[in-house]
N, C-alpha and C positions, 0 to 999 in steps of 0.2 A: 503493499499500500504506499503510496506517495504522501508525504507530509509536507505542505508548504510551511518550513520554518519561518520563513522571513515575514508570511501573512500572519502567523502565529506569534512571533514577536511584535509585530506591530498591534495586534490586538492587546496583547498583555501591557504593552505600553500604555496603549489607550485607557485601559482599566485603571491602570497605576494614576492616570492624571485626573480620572474622574474622581470628585468629591466622594468620599464615603458619608455613612450615615452620621458619624460623628463631625466631620470638617464640615457638611452643610450647614449645621447648627451654629457654627462660629460666626462673629460678627464680621462684616466688613469683607467678607469672601475669603478670609485667611486660612490657611491650614493649620493641622494640629501642630507641626512642628514650628510655623512662624508665631502661633499662639503661645506655646512653652518659652519660645525664645522672648516675647514680649513680656511674659510674667516673669522670666529671670531677670531683665533688664529692668523692670518696675521694682522688683525686690532689691537688686543691686542699689536702684536710685534711691530708695527708702534708707537703705543702710549708710550710704553716701550722705545722704542727707542728716541722718542721726548723727555720723561722726563731725559733719560739717559743726551741728549745734554744740558739741561738745569742744570743738576745736575753739569756736568763737567764744564760748563761755570761759574759756582757760584764757584766751588771748584778753577778754574784758577784766578778769581778775588779775593780770598782769598790768592792765593797764592801771586799775585802780591802785595796786601796790605802788606805781611810779607815783601816780597824783599824790598819794600819801607823803611820798618822798620829795614833794614839791616840783616834780619836773614838769614843764609847760605841756600842756595838751598836745599842741602842734609839734613839739619836739619829739612826743611820743609817735605820733603820726609819721613823721618824718623817718623815724629809726625804722618803724614797721614798713614802711614802704622801699627802703632800701633793701632791708632784708628780701621782701615779697619779691622785688624786681629781679634780684640776683637767681632765687631759687625760681622763678617763672622763666627765666632765660635758660637756666640749666635744664629744667623741665623740657622745653622746646626742643634744646638740643639733643636730650635722651629721646624724647618721641619723633624727632626728626621732622619737625614742623616748623614753618617759617614764624618767627615772633610778631610780624607784622601781619599776620592773616594771610588767608588765601586770595591768590591776584587775579584769579579766576571767576570771582564775584562781585561783579560791578555794585557799588555802592556800599559794601560791606563796612568798608572802614570808617565811614561817617557813624554807622552804628556801634563800632567798636570804641570809637572815641567818645560817644556819648554815654555808652555803657561805664567807660574807666573814669569818665569825669564826675558823673552822677554818683557813682560808688564812691569814689575818693572824696568828694564832698560831704556825702553821708555819713561816713567813716569818721573824718573831722568832727563833725557836729555830735556824734555819738561819744567819741573820746571825750570831747569837752564835758557832755552831760555827765559822764561817768565820774570826772573829775569834781566834779560839786554836788551830785547827788548820790544815794545809795545806789550800790550796784543793782540791785533788784529792780529800784524804781525805775531807772534810767532803762535798764532793758525791757521793763514791759511797757514804757511809752514808746520805745522805739519798734516793739513789735506790734504796734497798730499798723505796721507796713502793709498786711494784708488788705486793709481797707483801702488805701491809696492803690495798691496793685490791682485790686478789682476795677478802679476807675481806669488807670493806664491801660489795663488790659483791654478795656473797652473802646479806647480811644486806638491803640495800637495795633490790638489783636481781633478786634472786632467782636469781643466775647461779650455776652450781655449782662448788663448790670441793673437787675431788676428790682423790684420792692423789698424783696426780702434783704438783699444785699444793702439796700438805703437804710433798712430799718436797724440791721446789725452795724452798720457804720454809725447811726447815731446812739445807738447804745453804748458804742464803744468808747465814744467822747465822756459817757457818764462814769465809764471806768477810769478814765484819765483823770476826772475830777476827784473820784474817790482816792487815787494814789496822790494825787498833789495836796490833798485835805486843805483847801483853803480856808484862812482864819476866820472870815466872816460866817463861814458854815459849820466850823468844827471846833470854835474856841470853848465851848463849854463841855466838849467830850474829851479833848487833848489838852496837855498841856502847851500853852501858846509859845511860838518858837520865836527865837530872836530874829528882829528884822533882816539882820544879814542871812541867817540861814534861810529865811523864807524868799528873800531877793534871789539868792543860789538856786532854790529850789524851782523856780519860776524861770529863771535863765536857763538852767539845765533841762526842765522840761521842754522849753520852745526849741532848744537845740536837737533835743532827741525828736521832736515831731518835725523839725525840718531834715534831719537825718532819716526819718522814716519816709517822708516824700522822695527824698533822693534814692533811697536804698529801693524803694518800690519801683521807681522808673529803671533803674539797673538790673533789677529782677525781670520785668518786662521785655527788656532790651535783650537780655541774654535768651530768653524762650523765643522771641521774635526770630533771632538769626539761627536758633535751633542747633542742629549738629553741622552746620556747614562751617562752624568755626571750633577748633579745639579748645578744649577748656584753660589749657596752659597760654594760651593766646589772650583769654579775658584776664588772667593774672598778670600777663606783662603789661596791657593796656592800663590796668588798675594801678599798678604799682608805678609805673611810670610817671602817670598824671598825678597820681598822689604824691611822688617824691617833688615833683616841679612845684605843684600847688603848696605844699606845705611849707616847702624852703623860703618860698617867697613870702608868705604869711607870717612864718615863724620869726625871720629876723625884722617884719615890718613891726608887728604888733605884741610880740613877747620877748622875754629875755632867755634863751637856751642856756643851758650848763652841760658840761661833759659829766658823765657819770665818774663817780669817784671811788667805789668801791667794786669787788669781784660780784657781790650779789645785785648791784645796780647794771652792771654789764651783762649779767646773767639774765636778769628779769628782763632788761630792754631786747636782748636777743631774741628772749621767748616770746615776745610781742609779734614780732616778725615771723618766727617759724611757726607759731600756733595760728596766727592769720594767714599763713601760706596754707596750712592744711585744710582750714576751715573753708578758704576761698576755692581751693581745687576741687575739695568735696562736694561744695556747693555747686559749683558749675557745671559740673559732672552730673550732680543729682539732679539737677533742673532739667537735663536733657534726657535723661531716662525715667524720672518719676512722672507719673500724672499730677498736674497742677495742685489739685485738691489735697491729696494724700500727702504730696509733697510738703506743703505747706504745714501740716499737722505734724510734721517729723521736724520742721525747723522750730516750732514752737518748745520743743525739749531744750532750747537755749534758755528760756525763762527760768525753767526749773534747775538747770544747772547753776543760773544767776544766784536764785535763793539759796541754793546749798553753799556755794561758795560765798556769799554775803555772810551768811551766817556761821559758818566754820571757819573763814580766814579772817574777817573783819569785824565779827561780832556786831553784825547789822541786822537786829533781829526784827522783823516787820510788826506792825500792830495789825490788829484785825481788819481797819478800815483799810490799809494797803493790801492785804490778803484778799479783801473783797472786791478791791477795784481790778486786781491783777486778773481774779477769776473771772470778772464781767470781760476783761478785755480778751482773755485768752479764750474764754467760751465763744465771743462773738467771732473771732477769727478763726476759730475752728468749726463754726456754724457755718461761715462763708465759705470755707474750703470744702466741707462735705457737701453744702448745696451744690457748688459748682462741678463737683465730683460727680454727682448724681445726676445731675442735668446733663453731662456729657454722654453718661452711659443709658440715658434713655434713647 
């Protein structure tokens, strides 16, 4: 009996290409292998975002330690940017990517510049806030960023900003009021602060809010360029623009001083190292994890900040600060979950 091997082979290949009962149920027409790869990438993204939160929280703790030692905030930013730029360039060399970004993507460099500038400015604002406020309060206010991320995502990425997001954003502002505890509202519930302390609290809160807006813009730009740009390139742009900006403003507005002890040199170096770790994991995590769950993982930074503030700096929060932090984190978590569920529908 003659068997047409070629015909049988073609038939088998066609059968393999046809979707099975399992793959036919997968979204967007992806195969089982593609779905498994997507899930693995998402899991990696969540892990990277969690490690990023730990890296940034440790970086913030180092900033607080240097601020207690009377280092100007912009000098700390400058030191961080030098270390981060150096490690970013080494990372680009190791990964064999151009630190300037891809040359075959028209218009990509303006987005990289915007990402670096917004991130650098937001970082400088946050460092100032940490230097004049408790570590936990500065971190909590800075983490109102998802509220502004939702607005920028609507403008830059065309994502919806519905009534739920607006309500959560408004409630988030209530959380900020609780964290700040204005004397006019809380003077009968708490000891009245000294005027200078209260003024530092307001200045720090303003800086943290401005930093949150800038950080949210940088966050959305990373998502806009997507995987077209290696995560190390983002680190290089951030480090370079932060170094240039902080060096100019440092000499113009503050009085920098050199570290005098091994402890100060070590902590100054750790600021840059942990910032690099946090930045590298953040950029990669944003590229792999869905926006909603990714935002949830980033909020671990606040948990670490409370732990470091209590254990390292004896900054024990009162119940009103905890209530404010709970409101802010609850709102940002709700917004992230809402967007994620909306995308899955």
